[in-house]
C-alpha positions in Angstrom: -10.8 8.6 -14.3 -8.5 8.8 -11.3 -10.5 11.7 -9.9 -13.6 9.5 -10.2 -11.9 6.8 -8.3 -11.0 9.1 -5.5 -14.4 10.7 -5.2 -15.9 7.3 -4.2 -13.8 7.1 -1.1 -14.5 10.6 0.0 -17.7 10.3 2.0 -20.2 13.2 2.1 -19.4 15.2 5.2 -22.0 14.7 7.7 -23.9 17.6 9.1 -22.3 18.8 12.3 -24.9 18.6 15.0 -24.9 21.7 17.2 -24.2 20.5 20.7 -23.7 22.4 23.9 -20.0 23.1 24.6 -18.6 21.3 27.6 -15.1 22.3 28.3 -13.9 19.5 30.4 -10.6 19.8 32.3 -9.2 16.6 30.9 -7.5 15.2 27.9 -7.7 11.5 27.1 -4.7 11.0 24.8 -3.8 8.0 22.7 -5.4 4.6 23.5 -8.2 5.6 26.0 -11.8 5.2 25.6 -12.2 3.9 29.1 -12.6 6.4 32.0 -11.3 9.7 30.8 -11.7 11.8 33.9 -9.8 14.5 35.7 -7.6 12.5 38.2 -9.1 12.4 41.7 -5.8 11.9 43.5 -2.8 14.2 43.7 -1.0 14.6 40.4 2.8 13.8 40.6 4.8 16.1 38.4 7.8 15.1 36.4 9.8 18.3 37.2 12.9 17.0 38.8 16.3 17.8 37.3 19.7 15.9 37.6 22.8 17.6 36.4 26.5 16.8 36.6 29.8 16.3 34.9 32.2 13.6 34.2 35.7 14.8 35.2 39.2 13.4 35.5 40.2 12.4 39.0 41.7 15.4 40.9 41.0 17.8 38.0 38.2 19.8 36.4 38.6 18.8 32.8 35.3 17.3 31.6 35.2 14.3 29.3 32.7 14.2 26.4 30.8 11.2 25.0 30.6 9.3 28.3 27.4 7.3 28.7 25.3 8.2 31.7 22.7 5.7 32.8 19.9 6.3 35.3 17.8 3.3 36.6 15.4 2.8 39.5 11.8 3.2 40.4 9.5 6.2 40.6 7.3 6.7 43.7 4.4 5.4 41.7 6.2 2.1 40.9 7.2 2.8 37.3 10.4 1.1 36.3 13.0 3.5 34.9 15.9 2.9 32.4 17.3 5.9 30.6 20.6 7.1 29.4 22.3 10.2 27.9 25.8 11.0 26.9 28.0 13.9 28.2 28.4 16.9 25.9 31.6 18.5 24.6 32.3 20.0 28.0 31.7 16.7 29.9 28.4 17.8 31.3 25.0 16.0 31.3 21.4 16.9 32.3 18.3 14.8 32.7 15.1 16.8 33.2 11.4 15.9 33.7 12.4 13.4 36.4 9.6 11.9 38.4 10.1 11.5 42.2 11.7 8.3 43.1 14.9 6.3 44.0 17.5 6.1 41.3 21.0 4.9 40.6 23.1 7.0 38.2 26.2 5.3 36.6 28.8 6.2 34.0 30.5 4.0 31.5 34.3 3.9 31.1 35.2 5.1 27.5 38.1 3.5 25.7 41.4 4.9 26.6 40.4 6.0 30.0 41.1 4.5 33.4 38.3 3.7 35.8 39.1 6.3 38.3 39.1 6.5 42.0 36.2 8.9 42.6 32.6 7.9 42.3 31.6 5.9 39.3 27.9 5.6 40.4 25.6 7.2 43.0 22.3 6.5 44.6 19.8 9.3 44.6 16.4 10.1 46.1 14.7 12.8 44.0 11.7 14.7 45.4 9.2 16.5 43.2 10.7 19.7 41.8 14.2 18.9 43.2 17.5 19.8 41.4 20.4 17.6 42.2 24.0 18.0 40.9 26.1 14.7 40.9 29.6 14.6 39.4 31.3 11.3 38.4 35.0 10.7 38.0 37.5 9.1 35.5 41.0 8.1 36.3 42.5 9.9 33.3 44.0 8.6 30.1 45.7 5.2 29.9 49.5 5.2 29.3 48.9 3.8 25.8 47.4 7.1 24.9 49.5 9.5 26.7 51.5 9.3 30.0 49.8 10.2 33.2 52.5 12.7 33.8 51.9 14.3 30.5 48.1 14.5 31.3 48.9 16.0 34.8 51.1 18.7 33.2 48.0 19.8 31.3 49.4 19.0 27.9 46.4 17.4 26.2 46.4 18.8 22.7 45.8 16.3 19.9 43.8 13.8 22.2 40.5 12.7 20.5 37.5 12.3 22.8 35.6 9.1 22.7 32.7 8.8 20.2 29.4 9.7 21.9 27.0 6.8 22.2 23.2 6.8 21.9 20.7 6.6 24.8 17.4 4.8 25.2 14.4 5.6 27.2 12.1 2.7 28.3 9.2 3.5 30.4 10.8 6.6 31.7 8.9 9.6 30.5 6.3 10.7 28.0 7.7 10.2 24.5 7.9 13.4 22.5 6.8 13.0 19.0 7.7 16.6 18.2 8.2 19.8 20.0 5.3 22.0 20.8 5.2 24.8 18.2 4.2 28.5 18.5 1.2 29.8 16.6 0.1 33.0 15.0 -3.5 33.9 14.7 -5.7 36.8 13.6 -7.7 39.1 15.9 -11.3 37.9 16.7 -10.6 34.5 15.3 -11.1 30.9 16.6 -8.6 28.3 15.7 -7.7 24.8 17.0 -4.5 23.2 18.1 -4.3 19.4 18.2 -2.4 18.1 21.1 -2.4 14.5 20.0 0.5 15.0 17.6 3.1 15.9 20.3 3.4 13.3 23.1 2.7 9.6 24.0 2.0 8.0 27.3 4.9 5.8 28.4 2.3 3.0 28.9 1.1 3.3 25.4 1.1 0.1 23.3 -0.7 -0.7 20.1 -4.3 -0.9 21.0 -6.4 -3.7 19.9 -10.2 -3.0 19.4 -13.0 -5.3 18.4 -15.6 -4.2 15.9 -18.7 -6.2 16.7 -20.5 -6.3 13.3 -23.3 -8.0 11.6 -20.6 -10.3 10.0 -18.9 -11.2 13.4 -16.0 -9.8 15.3 -13.2 -7.9 13.5 -10.2 -7.3 15.7 -8.1 -4.3 14.7 -4.6 -3.2 16.0 -4.4 0.6 16.0 -1.1 2.3 15.0 -0.9 4.5 18.1 2.6 6.0 17.7 2.7 6.1 13.9 -0.6 7.8 13.4 -1.4 9.5 16.9 -3.8 12.2 15.6 -5.9 9.7 13.7 -6.0 7.2 16.5 -6.8 9.6 19.2 -9.5 11.2 17.1 -11.0 7.7 16.4 -10.8 6.8 20.1 -12.7 9.8 21.1 -15.6 8.9 18.8 -15.5 5.4 20.2 -15.6 6.5 23.8 -18.4 8.9 23.0 -20.5 5.9 21.7 -20.6 7.5 18.2 -20.1 4.2 16.4 -22.6 2.2 18.4 -25.2 0.8 15.7 -23.0 2.5 13.0 -24.1 1.9 9.5 -21.6 0.8 6.8 -23.1 3.0 4.2 -20.6 2.5 1.4 -19.2 -0.7 -0.2 -17.6 0.4 -3.5 -15.4 -0.5 -6.3 -13.0 2.4 -6.7 -13.3 2.5 -10.5 -17.1 3.1 -10.2 -17.7 -0.1 -12.1 -19.7 -3.2 -11.0 -16.4 -5.0 -10.2 -15.5 -6.5 -6.8 -16.0 -4.2 -3.8 -12.7 -2.6 -2.7 -13.6 -0.6 0.4 -16.2 -0.7 3.2 -16.9 2.7 4.8 -18.8 3.8 7.9 -18.8 6.5 10.5 -21.5 8.8 9.1 -24.8 7.5 10.2 -26.3 5.8 13.3 -29.0 3.2 12.6 -32.0 3.5 15.0 -34.4 0.6 15.3 -37.3 -0.9 17.3 -37.7 -4.7 17.5 -35.1 -5.3 14.8 -36.7 -3.0 12.3 -35.1 0.4 11.2 -37.1 3.3 12.0 -34.6 6.2 11.4 -31.1 7.3 10.9 -29.1 10.1 12.6 -25.9 11.9 11.6 -22.8 11.1 13.6 -22.0 14.4 15.3 -18.4 15.4 14.4 -15.5 17.2 16.1 -13.1 19.6 14.3 -11.3 18.0 11.3 -7.8 16.5 11.8 -4.6 16.7 9.9 -4.0 14.0 7.3 -1.4 11.5 8.5 -0.8 9.6 5.3 2.5 7.9 5.1 3.6 5.4 2.3 5.0 3.2 5.0 1.4 2.6 6.1 -0.1 1.4 2.8 -3.8 1.0 2.0 -3.3 -2.8 1.9 -5.8 -5.7 2.4 -7.3 -5.3 5.9 -6.0 -1.8 6.8 -8.2 0.7 8.5 -8.0 4.4 7.2 -9.7 7.8 7.6 -12.1 8.9 4.9 -12.2 12.6 4.0 -13.3 15.0 1.3 -10.9 16.3 -1.5 -9.3 18.6 1.2 -6.4 16.9 2.7 -7.1 17.9 6.4 -10.8 17.3 6.4 -11.3 13.9 8.1 -13.7 13.8 11.0 -15.7 10.7 11.9 -15.7 8.6 8.7 -13.4 5.6 8.2 -13.0 2.7 5.8 -11.6 -0.8 5.6 -9.7 -1.9 2.6 -11.2 -5.1 1.3 -8.5 -5.4 -1.4 -5.0 -3.9 -1.9 -5.7 -0.2 -2.7 -2.1 1.0 -2.3 -1.8 2.4 -5.7 -5.2 4.1 -6.0 -5.4 5.5 -2.4 -1.7 6.2 -1.8 -0.6 8.9 -4.2 2.1 11.2 -3.0 0.4 14.5 -1.8 -3.0 13.0 -1.9 -2.9 9.8 0.1 -5.4 8.5 2.6 -4.1 8.0 6.2 -4.1 4.4 7.4 -4.2 4.1 11.2 -4.8 0.4 11.9 -4.7 -3.0 10.6 -7.0 -6.1 11.0 -5.3 -8.2 13.6 -5.8 -11.8 12.6 -6.9 -14.1 9.8 -10.3 -14.9 11.3 -11.1 -11.1 11.6 -10.0 -10.6 8.0 -12.3 -13.4 6.8 -15.2 -11.7 8.7 -14.3 -8.4 7.1 -14.2 -9.8 3.5 -17.4 -11.7 4.0 -19.2 -8.3 3.6 -18.2 -8.4 -0.1 -19.7 -11.8 -0.5 -22.8 -11.5 1.7 -23.9 -8.0 0.6 -24.6 -6.3 -2.7 -24.0 -2.6 -3.2 -27.0 -0.7 -4.4 -28.2 3.0 -4.7 -29.8 4.3 -1.6 -31.0 7.3 0.3 -30.3 7.9 4.0 -32.6 10.5 5.4 -31.6 12.2 8.6 -32.1 16.0 9.1 -31.2 16.1 5.3 -31.5 13.7 2.4 -28.2 11.9 1.7 -27.9 9.9 -1.6 -25.5 6.9 -1.2 -24.2 5.2 -4.4 -23.3 1.8 -2.9 -25.2 1.0 0.2 -24.4 -2.7 1.2 -27.7 -4.6 1.3 -28.0 -8.2 2.2 -27.9 -10.4 -0.9 -31.2 -12.2 -1.5 -33.1 -10.2 1.1 -36.9 -10.9 0.8 -38.4 -8.4 0.5 -35.5 -6.5 -1.1 -34.0 -3.5 0.7 -35.8 -0.5 -0.6 -33.9 2.6 -1.7 -34.9 4.3 1.5 -34.0 1.5 4.0 -36.3 2.8 6.8 -38.6 0.0 7.5 -36.2 -2.8 6.6 -34.9 -5.4 9.0 -31.6 -4.4 10.7 -30.2 -7.8 9.6 -30.6 -6.6 5.9 -27.9 -3.9 6.5 -24.2 -3.9 7.3 -23.9 -2.6 10.8 -21.3 -2.1 13.5 -23.2 -3.0 16.8 -20.4 -1.8 19.1 -16.6 -1.3 19.3 -14.9 -2.7 22.4 -11.4 -2.9 23.7 -9.0 -2.3 26.7 -6.4 0.4 26.1 -3.4 0.5 28.3 -2.0 4.2 28.2 -3.4 7.6 27.6 -2.8 11.2 28.5 -5.2 13.8 30.0 -4.7 17.5 29.4 -5.2 20.7 31.3 -4.7 24.0 29.5 -4.5 27.6 30.5 -3.6 31.0 29.0 -1.3 33.5 30.6 -3.6 36.3 29.2 -7.1 35.3 28.3 -7.8 38.8 27.1 -5.4 38.1 24.3 -6.1 34.5 23.7 -8.5 32.2 25.7 -7.6 28.5 25.5 -9.9 25.6 26.4 -9.7 21.9 25.9 -12.5 20.1 24.2 -14.9 17.3 25.5 -16.3 14.1 24.3 -19.8 15.6 23.7 -18.6 19.0 22.5 -17.9 20.3 19.1 -14.1 19.8 19.4 -12.5 16.8 20.9 -10.6 16.2 24.1 -7.3 16.4 22.1 -8.2 19.7 20.5 -7.5 23.1 22.1 -9.7 25.9 21.1 -7.9 29.2 20.8 -10.2 32.2 20.8 -8.4 35.5 20.0 -9.7 38.8 21.3 -9.6 42.2 19.6 -6.1 43.1 20.8 -2.8 42.2 19.4 -0.2 40.6 21.7 1.2 37.3 22.8 -0.1 34.8 25.4 1.7 31.7 26.7 -0.4 28.6 26.7 0.4 26.1 29.4 -0.3 22.4 28.8 -0.2 19.9 31.7 0.1 16.4 30.4 -1.1 13.7 32.8 -0.8 10.0 32.2 -2.9 7.2 33.6 -0.6 6.9 36.6 -1.2 10.6 37.4 2.4 11.4 36.5 2.6 14.7 34.8 4.8 17.1 33.0 4.2 20.7 31.9 4.9 22.3 28.5 4.1 25.6 26.9 3.8 27.3 23.5 3.1 30.9 22.5 0.1 32.2 20.5 0.6 35.6 18.9 -2.4 37.7 17.8 -1.8 40.0 15.0 
């Protein structure tokens, strides 16, 4: 019975329209379906490096666990507030610094004197510059050990201060996880999704509006919690894939005639003339994405999630809203469905749930390039004449439709990619109207074995950039 429940949420995979490849030189990351274009002004690289040590006045012994703060403003006007702690040797290092004017300071750990050498410094860092800046402490307080004892070099048994924790607010691209190397077979084509690795420092939870046949539904996307799903969804939005999108499934997960629990779309575009449906087309899809299910993001009332087949990593364009609490049926460990957004307010939730009271699910057939039976097509209750099994010819007002999706994202990343040896592995970034998305890198391996280094340049909406690499080995 459970398998029957699950099948209803797994939409039939739409046929992939064959589209001409368009390998654009950009990557819109999280939160952008505005202008995703290669920057037209000079890119400013975050490749500065600040190093230094915290040492006792007049000596060379470093002190561990000292908090180092760096504040200031980049040359593009970004406010910076970042901190690290010195390591066991008293050293610190801050890389991926953007050009700008900064002040670096140190804390005074318990048991140490303030010192007579520099406790702070003002720095101007240029692009690609490396600066070394030491900061001083005045030695241990007499309560711990006499200054004379310290000067004699007898410091055994002295416990270093406990290291603190640092914070980075609007400083650099947040790393979700490190880039990982890959191994591929000869003459193969694979895909590497960049959305899982970094966030723009300007990224906030994006709010979109679904303009539907039942009114506006505001949705807050979970950008940092489900970056792959959000980026994938926004790519479809920006490409216009969900304009006049049909909600083709409104189902009870038990397969019974009980209350509808999910409302699903993302597979078919509704085409009409003068308010009358004349055809449907398949939503063209990118490469599938990884399943980002997490029990901390349950399939609760009003949540937005990715639909997929029985394969965990098969989601493409289809999505669904939870009309009821489906946490148990759609949140099984190892087989859960990834939630990536939530309805933002009570008015929007009321509009969403009105689909269940204003429409009746019925069997239907959506004809595109193929014939697609649907078990629970939402049809307007009381429509006269009734919506036929093949809804071509019915009024658009008789169907549940997303007219458009609008919003104003705040932060995103563009990507540039290159390979150190295209004869081993050629790397290219996708495009909005291609067969793989602008967050997906296509890796085409040649006939020879070897290793190539893939260089990724991440550029945010201020044209501030950093460079990262990963290796691809062909076996």
